N, C-alpha and C positions, 0 to 999 in steps of 0.2 A: 349660324345666325340669322343670316337673310330670311331662310326659309322660316323659321320661329317668326320672326317679325312679321313678316305675310302674313302667317297663319293667324297669327293675332290680329291684325288689323281687320283681316276678311272675318273672323268671329265678331269682333267688334262690330261691323258695319252689319252683319246679320243681325244680330242681336239689336242694334238701336231701330232698324227698320221694323221690327218685330213689333216693338212697345209703340213706336209711331203709330202705327195702323191700329193698335188696340184702342190709344187715347182718341185718335180720330172717330174710332167707332163708337166710344162711350159719349164722347162728345155728339156726335150725331144722333145718337138715340137719347140722350139728354134734351137735345133740342125738338126732335119730333116728340117726344113726349109730352114737353111742357106745352107746345105750341097745340098738340090734340087737347090736354086739359083746358087750356082756356078756351079754345074753342066750344067745347063740350060744356064749360059750366059758365061761359059768359066774361068770362075775365078777359082784360085787355093784355096781351103778351108782355108789355114791360110791367106790369102789375106785380111787383117784389114784396107787396105788405104781408105783414105777419098772417093776416086771414086767408090769403091766396095760398102761401106757401104751406102755411098748416094744413089747409085743405087739401092741399096737391100731395103731400106726404102720407095723409090719412086715408085720403080714399082714392086715389089715383095710381100712386108707385105700387105695382105688383098685382094690378087688376087685369080683369080680362078686357076691359075697355082699353087699357094702355097697350095689351098684347095685339088687340085687333089694329092698332094704332100702327105699332110696328110692322106687321104684316101688310097693312095696306099700303105704308111707305116703301115698303119692299126690302126693309131691315130685318134680320134675324133678330127673335127677341132674347132676352138674356138668357 
């Protein structure tokens, strides 16, 4: 029984660690992407208006410029 509990605890700890790193990487990518977009298009980084968000989603996400921003920051693109 002790072996089962230890194995279960270890597996849970390992799986939790994997998701935490993925979430942190996704958050980092989102921050890099938004900041690079704002710099390139002249928006304030705290501007979350409809116009800024819509332009970000329509023209920046998935673009070559976004990928270049990831590479420049040293982060693997999606």
